[in-house]
C-alpha positions as CSV (number, residue, x, y, z in Angstrom):
1,X,117.8,-11.9,-69.7
2,X,115.8,-14.7,-71.1
3,X,113.2,-16.5,-68.9
4,X,114.6,-19.3,-66.7
5,X,114.9,-22.6,-68.6
6,X,113.4,-24.6,-65.7
7,X,114.5,-26.1,-62.4
8,X,118.0,-27.6,-62.3
9,X,120.0,-28.8,-59.3
10,X,123.5,-28.8,-60.9
11,X,125.4,-27.5,-63.8
12,X,129.0,-28.6,-64.5
13,X,131.3,-27.0,-67.2
14,X,134.8,-28.1,-67.9
15,X,137.0,-25.4,-69.6
16,X,140.4,-25.4,-71.3
17,X,142.0,-22.1,-70.3
18,X,142.9,-19.9,-73.3
19,X,146.5,-19.6,-72.1
20,X,148.7,-20.6,-69.1
21,X,146.5,-20.5,-66.1
22,X,146.5,-21.2,-62.3
23,X,143.4,-21.0,-60.1
24,X,144.0,-18.7,-57.2
25,X,144.6,-20.7,-54.0
26,X,143.3,-18.3,-51.4
27,X,140.1,-16.8,-50.1
28,X,139.3,-13.2,-50.6
29,X,139.9,-11.0,-47.5
30,X,136.2,-9.9,-47.5
31,X,135.2,-13.5,-47.1
32,X,132.9,-13.7,-50.2
33,X,135.1,-16.2,-52.1
34,X,136.4,-19.1,-50.0
35,X,139.2,-21.6,-50.7
36,X,138.5,-25.0,-49.2
37,X,140.2,-28.3,-49.9
38,X,141.3,-27.2,-53.4
39,X,138.0,-25.7,-54.4
40,X,136.9,-22.0,-54.7
41,X,133.4,-21.4,-53.4
42,X,131.2,-18.4,-54.1
43,X,127.6,-17.4,-53.5
44,X,126.0,-15.2,-56.2
45,X,122.5,-14.0,-56.9
46,X,121.0,-13.9,-60.4
47,X,117.6,-12.1,-60.6
48,X,117.5,-12.3,-56.8
49,X,117.9,-16.1,-56.7
50,X,120.9,-17.7,-55.0
51,X,123.5,-19.5,-57.1
52,X,126.2,-21.5,-55.4
53,X,129.3,-21.8,-57.6
54,X,132.4,-24.0,-57.1
55,X,135.6,-23.9,-59.1
56,X,138.5,-26.3,-59.2
57,X,141.5,-26.9,-61.4
58,X,142.1,-30.5,-62.6
59,X,145.5,-32.2,-62.9
60,X,145.2,-31.7,-66.7
61,X,145.1,-28.0,-66.2
62,X,141.5,-27.7,-67.2
63,X,139.1,-25.8,-65.0
64,X,135.9,-27.3,-63.7
65,X,133.1,-25.0,-62.7
66,X,129.9,-26.2,-61.0
67,X,126.8,-24.3,-60.0
68,X,123.7,-25.1,-58.1
69,X,120.6,-23.0,-58.6
70,X,116.8,-23.2,-58.8
71,X,116.9,-22.5,-62.6
72,X,119.3,-23.7,-65.3
73,X,119.6,-20.2,-66.7
74,X,120.7,-18.8,-63.4
75,X,123.3,-21.5,-62.9
76,X,124.6,-20.8,-66.4
77,X,124.9,-17.1,-65.6
78,X,126.6,-17.8,-62.3
79,X,129.2,-20.0,-64.0
80,X,129.8,-17.3,-66.7
81,X,130.3,-14.6,-64.0
82,X,133.0,-16.7,-62.1
83,X,134.6,-17.6,-65.4
84,X,135.0,-13.9,-66.3
85,X,136.1,-12.8,-62.8
86,X,138.8,-15.5,-62.7
87,X,140.1,-14.7,-66.2
88,X,139.8,-18.3,-67.4
89,X,139.1,-17.3,-71.0
90,X,141.6,-14.5,-71.3
91,X,144.0,-15.4,-74.1
92,X,147.2,-13.7,-73.0
93,X,149.6,-15.4,-75.4
94,X,150.2,-12.2,-77.4
95,X,150.8,-10.2,-74.2
96,X,153.4,-12.8,-73.0
97,X,155.1,-12.8,-76.4
98,X,155.4,-9.1,-76.6
99,X,156.5,-8.4,-73.0
100,X,158.4,-11.5,-71.8
101,X,161.6,-9.5,-72.5
102,X,160.3,-6.2,-71.1
103,X,162.8,-4.6,-68.6
104,X,160.0,-3.7,-66.1
105,X,157.5,-6.6,-66.2
106,X,159.4,-9.2,-68.2
107,X,160.9,-11.2,-65.2
108,X,157.4,-11.6,-63.7
109,X,155.8,-12.4,-67.1
110,X,158.4,-15.2,-67.6
111,X,158.2,-16.6,-64.0
112,X,154.4,-16.2,-63.5
113,X,152.7,-16.5,-66.8
114,X,149.5,-17.6,-65.0
115,X,149.1,-14.2,-63.2
116,X,145.7,-12.6,-63.7
117,X,143.7,-9.6,-62.4
118,X,141.6,-11.1,-59.7
119,X,138.2,-9.8,-60.7
120,X,134.8,-9.7,-59.1
121,X,131.8,-11.6,-60.5
122,X,129.4,-8.7,-60.1
123,X,130.4,-5.2,-61.4
124,X,128.2,-3.5,-58.8
125,X,130.2,-5.2,-56.1
126,X,133.4,-4.1,-57.7
127,X,132.1,-0.5,-57.8
128,X,131.0,-0.4,-54.2
129,X,134.3,-2.0,-53.0
130,X,136.2,0.5,-55.0
131,X,134.4,3.4,-53.2
132,X,135.2,1.8,-49.8
133,X,138.9,1.5,-50.8
134,X,139.4,5.2,-51.8
135,X,142.3,6.8,-50.0
136,X,142.4,4.5,-47.0
137,X,144.4,1.5,-46.0
138,X,143.3,-1.7,-47.7
139,X,142.8,-3.5,-44.4
140,X,140.6,-0.8,-43.1
141,X,138.5,-1.0,-46.3
142,X,138.1,-4.7,-45.9
143,X,136.7,-4.2,-42.4
144,X,134.2,-1.8,-43.9
145,X,133.3,-4.3,-46.6
146,X,132.8,-7.1,-44.0
147,X,130.5,-4.9,-42.0
148,X,128.4,-4.1,-45.1
149,X,128.2,-7.8,-45.9
150,X,127.2,-8.7,-42.4
151,X,124.5,-6.0,-42.3
152,X,123.1,-6.2,-45.9
153,X,124.5,-9.2,-47.6
154,X,122.3,-12.1,-48.6
155,X,123.0,-15.4,-46.8
156,X,122.7,-19.0,-48.0
157,X,121.0,-21.1,-45.3
158,X,122.6,-24.3,-46.6
159,X,126.2,-23.2,-46.6
160,X,126.2,-20.1,-44.4
161,X,128.0,-18.1,-47.2
162,X,127.1,-14.6,-48.0
163,X,126.9,-12.5,-51.1
164,X,127.6,-8.8,-51.4
165,X,124.8,-6.3,-50.7
166,X,122.6,-5.7,-53.8
167,X,121.9,-2.2,-55.2
168,X,118.3,-2.3,-54.1
169,X,119.3,-2.6,-50.5
170,X,122.0,0.0,-50.5
171,X,119.8,2.4,-52.4
172,X,117.3,2.4,-49.6
173,X,119.9,3.2,-46.8
174,X,120.3,6.5,-45.0
175,X,123.9,7.9,-45.3
176,X,124.2,7.8,-41.5
177,X,123.7,4.0,-41.5
178,X,126.7,3.5,-43.9
179,X,128.7,6.0,-41.9
180,X,128.2,3.8,-38.8
181,X,130.4,1.2,-40.6
182,X,133.3,3.7,-40.8
183,X,132.5,4.8,-44.3
184,X,133.0,8.6,-44.7
185,X,130.0,10.8,-45.3
186,X,131.0,11.6,-48.9
187,X,131.6,7.9,-49.8
188,X,128.4,6.9,-48.1
189,X,126.4,9.3,-50.3
190,X,128.4,8.1,-53.4
191,X,127.5,4.4,-52.7
192,X,123.8,5.3,-52.2
193,X,123.6,7.5,-55.3
194,X,125.4,4.9,-57.5
195,X,123.0,2.2,-56.2
196,X,120.0,4.3,-57.1
197,X,121.3,4.9,-60.6
198,X,121.6,1.2,-61.0
199,X,118.2,0.4,-59.5
200,X,116.5,3.1,-61.6
201,X,118.0,1.6,-64.8
202,X,120.0,4.7,-65.6
203,X,123.3,2.8,-65.3
204,X,123.6,-0.8,-66.6
205,X,127.0,-2.1,-65.5
206,X,126.5,-5.2,-67.7
207,X,126.0,-3.1,-70.8
208,X,128.9,-3.7,-73.3
209,X,129.0,0.0,-73.8
210,X,130.9,0.5,-70.6
211,X,131.8,4.2,-71.3
212,X,128.1,5.3,-71.2
213,X,127.7,4.0,-67.7
214,X,131.1,5.4,-66.6
215,X,130.0,8.9,-67.7
216,X,126.8,8.8,-65.6
217,X,128.8,7.4,-62.6
218,X,131.4,10.1,-62.9
219,X,128.7,12.7,-62.4
220,X,128.2,11.5,-58.9
221,X,130.4,13.4,-56.4
222,X,133.0,11.1,-54.9
223,X,133.3,8.8,-57.9
224,X,136.3,9.7,-59.9
225,X,138.7,8.2,-62.4
226,X,140.4,5.8,-60.0
227,X,137.0,4.3,-58.9
228,X,135.8,3.9,-62.5
229,X,139.1,2.3,-63.5
230,X,139.0,-0.2,-60.6
231,X,135.3,-1.0,-61.6
232,X,136.4,-1.5,-65.2
233,X,139.5,-3.6,-64.4
234,X,138.1,-5.8,-61.7
235,X,134.4,-5.8,-62.4
236,X,134.0,-5.6,-66.2
237,X,137.1,-7.4,-67.4
238,X,138.7,-4.3,-69.0
239,X,142.4,-5.1,-69.0
240,X,143.1,-1.8,-70.8
241,X,142.0,0.2,-67.8
242,X,144.7,1.2,-65.3
243,X,143.9,2.8,-61.9
244,X,146.6,5.3,-62.4
245,X,145.9,7.2,-59.2
246,X,146.6,4.1,-57.0
247,X,149.2,4.8,-54.4
248,X,151.1,1.7,-55.3
249,X,151.5,2.9,-58.9
250,X,152.4,6.5,-57.8
251,X,155.1,5.2,-55.6
252,X,156.4,2.7,-58.1
253,X,156.6,5.0,-61.0
254,X,158.0,7.8,-58.8
255,X,160.8,5.5,-57.8
256,X,161.5,4.4,-61.4
257,X,161.6,8.0,-62.7
258,X,163.7,9.5,-59.9
259,X,166.6,7.1,-59.9
260,X,165.3,5.0,-57.0
261,X,164.2,7.7,-54.6
262,X,161.4,6.0,-52.5
263,X,160.1,9.4,-51.3
264,X,159.3,10.6,-54.8
265,X,155.7,10.2,-56.0
266,X,154.8,10.3,-59.6
267,X,151.6,12.0,-61.0
268,X,148.7,10.1,-62.5
269,X,149.9,11.4,-65.9
270,X,153.4,10.0,-65.3
271,X,151.8,6.6,-64.5
272,X,149.6,6.7,-67.6
273,X,152.6,7.6,-69.8
274,X,154.7,4.8,-68.4
275,X,152.1,2.1,-69.1
276,X,150.9,3.5,-72.5
277,X,153.3,1.1,-74.4
278,X,151.5,-1.9,-72.9
279,X,148.2,-1.0,-74.6
280,X,145.7,-2.7,-74.7
281,X,146.7,-4.5,-71.5
282,X,147.7,-1.5,-69.3
283,X,145.7,-2.9,-66.3
284,X,147.3,-6.3,-66.5
285,X,150.7,-4.8,-67.0
286,X,150.1,-2.8,-63.8
287,X,149.5,-6.0,-61.9
288,X,152.7,-7.5,-63.2
289,X,154.6,-4.3,-62.4
290,X,153.4,-4.4,-58.8
291,X,154.3,-8.0,-58.6
292,X,157.8,-7.4,-60.0
293,X,158.3,-4.7,-57.4
294,X,157.1,-7.0,-54.6
295,X,153.8,-5.1,-54.0
296,X,150.8,-7.2,-53.3
297,X,147.4,-5.5,-53.1
298,X,143.9,-6.7,-53.0
299,X,142.3,-4.5,-55.6
300,X,144.8,-4.7,-58.4
Protein backbone atom coordinates (compact mmCIF):
# COMPACT_ATOMS: atom_id res chain seq x y z
CA UNK A 1 0.00 0.00 0.00
CA UNK A 2 1.21 3.49 -0.76
CA UNK A 3 2.02 5.92 2.01
CA UNK A 4 -0.88 7.82 3.55
CA UNK A 5 -1.79 10.92 1.58
CA UNK A 6 -2.21 13.02 4.71
CA UNK A 7 -4.80 13.78 7.38
CA UNK A 8 -8.44 13.81 6.29
CA UNK A 9 -11.58 13.99 8.37
CA UNK A 10 -14.08 12.82 5.74
CA UNK A 11 -14.33 11.15 2.34
CA UNK A 12 -17.65 10.92 0.47
CA UNK A 13 -18.18 8.88 -2.70
CA UNK A 14 -21.43 8.60 -4.63
CA UNK A 15 -21.75 5.51 -6.83
CA UNK A 16 -24.17 4.44 -9.55
CA UNK A 17 -24.64 0.66 -9.02
CA UNK A 18 -23.64 -1.40 -12.02
CA UNK A 19 -27.04 -3.16 -12.09
CA UNK A 20 -30.28 -3.28 -10.08
CA UNK A 21 -29.30 -2.82 -6.46
CA UNK A 22 -30.83 -2.52 -3.00
CA UNK A 23 -28.76 -1.78 0.11
CA UNK A 24 -29.30 -4.40 2.85
CA UNK A 25 -31.64 -3.00 5.51
CA UNK A 26 -30.39 -4.98 8.49
CA UNK A 27 -27.49 -5.31 10.87
CA UNK A 28 -25.28 -8.38 10.77
CA UNK A 29 -25.93 -10.87 13.58
CA UNK A 30 -22.37 -10.53 14.85
CA UNK A 31 -22.96 -6.82 15.45
CA UNK A 32 -20.07 -5.61 13.30
CA UNK A 33 -22.27 -3.89 10.71
CA UNK A 34 -25.18 -1.89 12.09
CA UNK A 35 -28.29 -0.52 10.39
CA UNK A 36 -29.48 2.76 11.92
CA UNK A 37 -31.98 5.23 10.50
CA UNK A 38 -31.42 4.18 6.90
CA UNK A 39 -27.63 4.03 7.13
CA UNK A 40 -25.23 1.08 7.41
CA UNK A 41 -22.33 1.69 9.80
CA UNK A 42 -19.11 -0.30 9.97
CA UNK A 43 -15.79 0.13 11.78
CA UNK A 44 -12.74 -1.08 9.85
CA UNK A 45 -9.00 -0.86 10.36
CA UNK A 46 -6.48 -0.08 7.64
CA UNK A 47 -2.82 -0.52 8.59
CA UNK A 48 -3.99 -0.59 12.20
CA UNK A 49 -5.79 2.76 12.00
CA UNK A 50 -9.57 2.99 12.56
CA UNK A 51 -11.83 3.90 9.65
CA UNK A 52 -15.53 4.59 10.26
CA UNK A 53 -17.59 3.90 7.14
CA UNK A 54 -21.25 4.74 6.51
CA UNK A 55 -23.37 3.67 3.54
CA UNK A 56 -26.81 4.88 2.44
CA UNK A 57 -28.90 4.52 -0.69
CA UNK A 58 -30.36 7.70 -2.12
CA UNK A 59 -33.84 8.06 -3.58
CA UNK A 60 -32.21 8.11 -7.03
CA UNK A 61 -30.90 4.58 -6.41
CA UNK A 62 -27.31 5.77 -6.19
CA UNK A 63 -25.23 4.64 -3.21
CA UNK A 64 -23.49 7.16 -0.99
CA UNK A 65 -20.45 5.99 0.98
CA UNK A 66 -18.68 8.12 3.57
CA UNK A 67 -15.57 7.39 5.61
CA UNK A 68 -13.79 9.10 8.47
CA UNK A 69 -10.14 8.27 9.07
CA UNK A 70 -6.88 9.85 10.10
CA UNK A 71 -5.51 9.59 6.56
CA UNK A 72 -7.10 10.09 3.16
CA UNK A 73 -5.66 6.83 1.81
CA UNK A 74 -7.09 4.82 4.68
CA UNK A 75 -10.53 6.37 4.16
CA UNK A 76 -10.33 5.47 0.47
CA UNK A 77 -9.43 1.86 1.26
CA UNK A 78 -12.27 1.64 3.78
CA UNK A 79 -14.78 2.81 1.18
CA UNK A 80 -13.43 0.34 -1.38
CA UNK A 81 -13.73 -2.55 1.08
CA UNK A 82 -17.38 -1.77 1.89
CA UNK A 83 -18.13 -1.27 -1.79
CA UNK A 84 -16.75 -4.71 -2.59
CA UNK A 85 -18.44 -6.40 0.36
CA UNK A 86 -21.85 -4.95 -0.56
CA UNK A 87 -21.50 -5.83 -4.24
CA UNK A 88 -22.30 -2.30 -5.41
CA UNK A 89 -20.11 -2.63 -8.51
CA UNK A 90 -21.17 -6.12 -9.56
CA UNK A 91 -22.70 -5.92 -13.02
CA UNK A 92 -25.18 -8.80 -12.97
CA UNK A 93 -27.12 -7.84 -16.08
CA UNK A 94 -25.81 -10.85 -18.01
CA UNK A 95 -26.61 -13.17 -15.10
CA UNK A 96 -30.17 -11.82 -14.99
CA UNK A 97 -30.56 -12.13 -18.77
CA UNK A 98 -29.37 -15.72 -18.84
CA UNK A 99 -31.24 -17.05 -15.82
CA UNK A 100 -34.45 -15.05 -15.50
CA UNK A 101 -36.25 -18.00 -17.09
CA UNK A 102 -34.35 -20.71 -15.23
CA UNK A 103 -36.69 -23.25 -13.60
CA UNK A 104 -34.74 -23.32 -10.33
CA UNK A 105 -33.67 -19.74 -9.68
CA UNK A 106 -35.64 -17.82 -12.30
CA UNK A 107 -38.57 -16.83 -10.06
CA UNK A 108 -36.20 -15.31 -7.46
CA UNK A 109 -34.07 -13.64 -10.16
CA UNK A 110 -37.17 -11.96 -11.58
CA UNK A 111 -38.66 -10.93 -8.24
CA UNK A 112 -35.42 -9.97 -6.45
CA UNK A 113 -32.92 -8.77 -9.07
CA UNK A 114 -31.14 -6.74 -6.37
CA UNK A 115 -30.11 -9.83 -4.39
CA UNK A 116 -26.38 -10.06 -3.65
CA UNK A 117 -24.00 -12.24 -1.70
CA UNK A 118 -23.56 -10.35 1.56
CA UNK A 119 -19.81 -10.17 1.77
CA UNK A 120 -17.35 -9.12 4.42
CA UNK A 121 -14.98 -6.18 4.00
CA UNK A 122 -11.95 -8.06 5.35
CA UNK A 123 -11.10 -11.49 3.88
CA UNK A 124 -9.39 -12.56 7.13
CA UNK A 125 -12.63 -11.87 8.97
CA UNK A 126 -14.45 -14.01 6.38
CA UNK A 127 -11.92 -16.82 6.89
CA UNK A 128 -12.15 -16.85 10.69
CA UNK A 129 -15.94 -16.62 10.65
CA UNK A 130 -16.07 -19.53 8.19
CA UNK A 131 -14.01 -21.66 10.58
CA UNK A 132 -16.36 -20.81 13.45
CA UNK A 133 -19.37 -21.83 11.33
CA UNK A 134 -18.09 -25.29 10.41
CA UNK A 135 -20.59 -28.06 11.14
CA UNK A 136 -22.51 -26.20 13.85
CA UNK A 137 -25.75 -24.23 14.03
CA UNK A 138 -25.39 -20.70 12.67
CA UNK A 139 -26.76 -19.15 15.89
CA UNK A 140 -24.14 -20.97 17.96
CA UNK A 141 -21.42 -19.79 15.57
CA UNK A 142 -22.63 -16.20 15.98
CA UNK A 143 -22.32 -16.50 19.75
CA UNK A 144 -18.70 -17.63 19.30
CA UNK A 145 -18.04 -14.72 16.94
CA UNK A 146 -19.49 -12.23 19.41
CA UNK A 147 -17.24 -13.60 22.15
CA UNK A 148 -14.18 -13.27 19.90
CA UNK A 149 -15.15 -9.69 19.08
CA UNK A 150 -15.69 -8.81 22.75
CA UNK A 151 -12.36 -10.31 23.79
CA UNK A 152 -10.09 -9.35 20.87
CA UNK A 153 -11.93 -6.88 18.63
CA UNK A 154 -10.76 -3.31 18.33
CA UNK A 155 -13.19 -0.70 19.69
CA UNK A 156 -13.88 2.84 18.49
CA UNK A 157 -14.07 5.15 21.53
CA UNK A 158 -16.23 7.69 19.66
CA UNK A 159 -18.96 5.31 18.46
CA UNK A 160 -18.50 2.24 20.67
CA UNK A 161 -18.44 0.05 17.54
CA UNK A 162 -16.00 -2.82 17.26
CA UNK A 163 -14.05 -4.41 14.45
CA UNK A 164 -13.24 -8.11 14.12
CA UNK A 165 -10.02 -9.40 15.75
CA UNK A 166 -6.90 -8.83 13.61
CA UNK A 167 -4.62 -11.72 12.64
CA UNK A 168 -1.79 -10.42 14.85
CA UNK A 169 -3.94 -10.79 17.97
CA UNK A 170 -5.37 -14.21 17.13
CA UNK A 171 -1.93 -15.51 16.13
CA UNK A 172 -0.69 -14.83 19.67
CA UNK A 173 -3.48 -16.73 21.45
CA UNK A 174 -3.22 -20.10 23.14
CA UNK A 175 -5.69 -22.68 21.79
CA UNK A 176 -7.24 -23.04 25.24
CA UNK A 177 -8.20 -19.35 25.19
CA UNK A 178 -10.22 -19.78 22.00
CA UNK A 179 -11.71 -23.02 23.28
CA UNK A 180 -13.08 -21.10 26.25
CA UNK A 181 -15.39 -19.35 23.78
CA UNK A 182 -16.93 -22.72 22.69
CA UNK A 183 -14.67 -23.12 19.66
CA UNK A 184 -13.51 -26.71 19.34
CA UNK A 185 -9.86 -27.65 19.85
CA UNK A 186 -9.29 -28.38 16.18
CA UNK A 187 -10.93 -25.17 14.99
CA UNK A 188 -9.06 -23.13 17.58
CA UNK A 189 -5.78 -24.46 16.20
CA UNK A 190 -6.94 -23.81 12.63
CA UNK A 191 -7.71 -20.16 13.43
CA UNK A 192 -4.36 -19.62 15.15
CA UNK A 193 -2.37 -21.31 12.38
CA UNK A 194 -4.20 -19.38 9.67
CA UNK A 195 -3.57 -16.11 11.53
CA UNK A 196 0.13 -16.94 11.79
CA UNK A 197 0.32 -17.64 8.07
CA UNK A 198 -1.15 -14.20 7.40
CA UNK A 199 1.04 -12.40 9.96
CA UNK A 200 4.21 -14.03 8.62
CA UNK A 201 3.32 -13.01 5.06
CA UNK A 202 3.00 -16.56 3.74
CA UNK A 203 -0.67 -15.96 2.90
CA UNK A 204 -1.83 -12.66 1.40
CA UNK A 205 -5.62 -12.74 1.30
CA UNK A 206 -5.69 -9.53 -0.77
CA UNK A 207 -3.43 -10.99 -3.46
CA UNK A 208 -5.43 -11.26 -6.74
CA UNK A 209 -3.91 -14.74 -7.16
CA UNK A 210 -6.41 -16.19 -4.69
CA UNK A 211 -5.60 -19.80 -5.51
CA UNK A 212 -2.04 -19.49 -4.19
CA UNK A 213 -3.30 -18.45 -0.76
CA UNK A 214 -6.01 -21.11 -0.82
CA UNK A 215 -3.41 -23.84 -1.37
CA UNK A 216 -1.42 -22.77 1.69
CA UNK A 217 -4.54 -22.52 3.82
CA UNK A 218 -5.74 -25.96 2.71
CA UNK A 219 -2.53 -27.40 4.18
CA UNK A 220 -3.77 -26.39 7.66
CA UNK A 221 -5.73 -29.20 9.36
CA UNK A 222 -9.32 -28.10 9.83
CA UNK A 223 -9.45 -25.87 6.76
CA UNK A 224 -11.12 -27.67 3.90
CA UNK A 225 -12.97 -26.92 0.70
CA UNK A 226 -16.09 -25.49 2.36
CA UNK A 227 -14.08 -23.01 4.45
CA UNK A 228 -12.04 -21.84 1.46
CA UNK A 229 -15.16 -21.46 -0.68
CA UNK A 230 -16.90 -19.36 1.98
CA UNK A 231 -13.76 -17.20 2.25
CA UNK A 232 -13.69 -16.80 -1.53
CA UNK A 233 -17.39 -16.04 -1.90
CA UNK A 234 -17.91 -13.73 1.07
CA UNK A 235 -14.43 -12.30 1.59
CA UNK A 236 -12.85 -12.10 -1.86
CA UNK A 237 -15.81 -11.40 -4.13
CA UNK A 238 -15.50 -14.67 -6.03
CA UNK A 239 -19.05 -15.28 -7.27
CA UNK A 240 -17.86 -18.44 -9.06
CA UNK A 241 -17.12 -20.17 -5.75
CA UNK A 242 -19.90 -22.30 -4.25
CA UNK A 243 -19.63 -23.79 -0.72
CA UNK A 244 -20.95 -27.10 -2.02
CA UNK A 245 -20.63 -28.87 1.34
CA UNK A 246 -23.04 -26.47 3.00
CA UNK A 247 -25.89 -28.31 4.67
CA UNK A 248 -28.45 -26.05 3.03
CA UNK A 249 -27.21 -27.04 -0.44
CA UNK A 250 -26.92 -30.73 0.43
CA UNK A 251 -30.54 -30.73 1.59
CA UNK A 252 -31.82 -28.63 -1.30
CA UNK A 253 -30.13 -30.64 -4.03
CA UNK A 254 -31.05 -33.89 -2.28
CA UNK A 255 -34.69 -32.89 -2.37
CA UNK A 256 -34.49 -31.80 -6.01
CA UNK A 257 -32.80 -35.00 -7.18
CA UNK A 258 -34.97 -37.41 -5.17
CA UNK A 259 -38.38 -36.25 -6.23
CA UNK A 260 -39.02 -34.16 -3.13
CA UNK A 261 -37.78 -36.49 -0.37
CA UNK A 262 -36.71 -34.10 2.40
CA UNK A 263 -34.72 -36.84 4.13
CA UNK A 264 -32.39 -37.35 1.19
CA UNK A 265 -29.02 -35.58 1.25
CA UNK A 266 -27.00 -35.00 -1.87
CA UNK A 267 -23.22 -35.31 -2.08
CA UNK A 268 -20.91 -32.35 -2.64
CA UNK A 269 -20.34 -33.63 -6.17
CA UNK A 270 -24.09 -33.64 -6.79
CA UNK A 271 -24.24 -30.00 -5.68
CA UNK A 272 -21.32 -28.98 -7.90
CA UNK A 273 -22.85 -30.70 -10.92
CA UNK A 274 -26.23 -29.06 -10.43
CA UNK A 275 -24.71 -25.58 -10.24
CA UNK A 276 -22.10 -26.06 -12.99
CA UNK A 277 -24.42 -24.59 -15.69
CA UNK A 278 -24.46 -21.29 -13.78
CA UNK A 279 -20.72 -20.75 -14.24
CA UNK A 280 -19.16 -18.22 -13.59
CA UNK A 281 -21.79 -17.25 -11.01
CA UNK A 282 -22.22 -20.54 -9.12
CA UNK A 283 -21.97 -18.85 -5.73
CA UNK A 284 -24.54 -16.19 -6.60
CA UNK A 285 -26.81 -18.84 -8.15
CA UNK A 286 -26.57 -20.74 -4.87
CA UNK A 287 -27.82 -17.70 -2.95
CA UNK A 288 -30.75 -17.42 -5.35
CA UNK A 289 -31.48 -21.14 -5.07
CA UNK A 290 -31.61 -20.98 -1.27
CA UNK A 291 -33.85 -17.91 -1.48
CA UNK A 292 -36.14 -19.68 -3.95
CA UNK A 293 -36.40 -22.58 -1.52
CA UNK A 294 -37.15 -20.26 1.40
CA UNK A 295 -33.80 -20.88 3.11
CA UNK A 296 -32.16 -17.83 4.70
CA UNK A 297 -28.62 -18.22 6.03
CA UNK A 298 -26.07 -15.79 7.30
CA UNK A 299 -23.02 -17.09 5.45
CA UNK A 300 -24.34 -17.53 1.93
